[in-house]
N, C-alpha and C positions, 0 to 999 in steps of 0.2 A: 504494500500499499503506499502510495506517494505521500510524504510528510507535506502538511500544510503549514508554511511559516506565515505567521501572522505580520501583515504590513504595520509599520508606524502609523498610529492614530492620530490624524490631523485635527481632531476637534477634543473639545473638552464639554462636559464630563466624558471621560472614556468608555468605550463599550463595556470594559471589564467593569464597570461600577453597577450596571445592571444585573444583580444577583437574585435569582429566584429561590424562593423558600423550599424546603423538602415537598410540601403540599401542591406548591405551584408546579415543580417539576413533574410529579406524579400526575397531575390533571392534564398537563401539557403532553405527557407522554401518550394518554389515552386520547387526547383530542387528534393526535397525530395519526390515530388509526381510522380516523373518520375520511370520509369523502370530502367534507369541507372542514378542516380543522380549525381555521380561524372563525369560522361562521357557527361552529357546534354550539349548542343551548342545551346542556345537560340538566338546566334547573338546579335549585338547592344549592348546598354548599360547593359544589364541584363547579357550578357556574360562577359564583360568587368568587371562587379562587382564580378561575381562569379570567375574569374581569381584572381582578387585581393584578395579575401578571400583565395583562394587554395595558393597564394605565401605567404601569413601570415602564415598559417599553415606550409607549406614548411619550410620557413625560421626559424619559431621557432624550429623545430625538427631538422635542420641543426645546430643550436646554440646549443641545449640541447646536441646533440650527438657529438659534434665537427666535424661535417661534416664526419661522418662515418656510414657505414651501422649499423643500430640498432642489428642486429644479428650476424654478423661476425666482425664488427668493421674495415673493410676495409677501406681506406681512400677514400672519394667521392668529394674532393675539386676540384671544377672547372669542375664539371661534369654536363652537362644538362640533359635533360629528356630522353636521349638515355643511359644514365649511371644511373641516380638517380629514383628510384621509390618511389611514395607515398606509403606507407605500410598500410594497414588497416588490424590490428591485428585480429579482428572479420570481414571476409571477406564481403565486399559490395556487392558481387555478390549473396550472399544468401539472400533470402527474410526477414529472422529472423533479419539480421544486417544490412539492408539498411538503417533504420533510423539513424544508426551511422555513415554514409559515411562522414560527416562533424564534428563529434565529436572529439575532439582535443586529448582526452584520449586514442581513439583507433586508433591513427595515429602515423606515424614515417616515417622514411627514410630508403630505403634498397637497396642494390645492386641489379641488375638483376639476378645474381646468386641465391641469397638466396631468392628472391621473387618469381622468375618465374620457377626455377628448383626444389626448396625444399618446401617453404612455400605455395605458389599458394592459393587455395581457401579451403584448408584443415582446419578442427577443431579438429583433433585428439589430439592436445595438450590442450583443454580444458576440465577440469573436468566436470562442470556443464554449458553445453552449451545452456540451457533453462531458467533459472532464472536471470532476469535482475538484481537484487541486487547483484548477484555473479560477474557481467561482470567488477567491478572495484575492485575486491580483487584478489591481487598477489598470494594468495594461490589457486585460481582458474586456475592457469595456470601453466603447467608443464614445461614450456620454460621460458627463462628471458623475463620478458615482457618489452617493450620498454619504459615504462613510470612508471610503479610500482616497477621496481627492478633496482637496481644500478648495472650494468654490472660487474664492477670489484670486487664485493662483491662475484661474482660467478665464473667468470673466468679472469685470468690475461693475457696479450698479451706482448710477447717480439717481437719488430719488427724493424731490422736493414737491411739497405741495401747500396752497393755502385754500381759503374758502372758495375761490373762483376758478384756480388754475392748478395743473398737475404735469409736474416734468419726471418721465422716467426715461432713462437712456442705459443700455447695456452695452459696454464696450468689450469686445474680444481682445484677450491678452494677445499680443503678436507671438505668433509661432505656436500657439496652443490649438492643437487639432480639436481636442475635447471641447475647448470652448466654442469653437466654429459649429461642431457637430450639434452640441446642446442647444445653441442659439437657433439652428436650423430645425432640429427635432422637435422642438417644443415651440416652434414659430414665436420665438421671443420678440421679434420685430413687432407683432400684432400687440405685444403687451407695451411697447413705447408709445409714448403720449408726449405732446409738448416739446417737439423738436426746435420750436421757434425758428424757424427758417424764415427770413423776410421774404424771401421769393414766393413762399407759400401764403403770404399775407397773414401770418399770425403776429399777434402781439405779445410782447414780453411785460408781464405784470411786474411792477417795481420790485417786490420782495422775493421775485423768483429771478431776476434779472441775472445776478451774480451766478447762481447754479447753473442757470440755462448756458451761460457763456462758458463756465468751467467744462460742461457736458460737450459742448460743441467743439471745444479746444482738444478734449480728450480724443473725441470721434476724429477729428482732423489728423492728429498725431498717429492714429493707428489706422488710417485711411478708410474711416467708416462715415 
């Protein structure tokens, strides 16, 4: 069996801080025998224990990503389950990845847009989708992995807003193939608003002007 070497964790708190109790481990083991382990609802104390384990996972990833979507970095603070999705990078709906349904490194948090509209149950972003030893390797993923890649090393974001206007600009880091792939895969251009391009006839609100100009300058520097 090929030994899997854990990669350095780019976020805090680390994945290792998510520790399940003996009861949680036992219930998770049973859940993994079900057709839909993440959605299994046994009722009673078993279900309460499973929910507690899910809350641990969710809270860890909310802390790691600052309450932002792991793919587009949109703020999720204060959002309940109607807004925030538990994200399984290798989709739990596929038989091959069902055993990873509660594996912390395969999870994150995502907005409904990225998870339901773009990511869904696709695996086209995985280079080797079969070899288990490759699943914990950043290089095996074309997109920015929520746990193995530090997002800001691939894409920087400028976001400002006031009562009347919003500025959002994604800047792909030079030389980052993952940044370019993630930008295109999740259609982050659609997320961008308020580019304040005079040629488009858009006005710059006074209190956003500085941020808008900074975003424009970054875009010019990186050829965007």
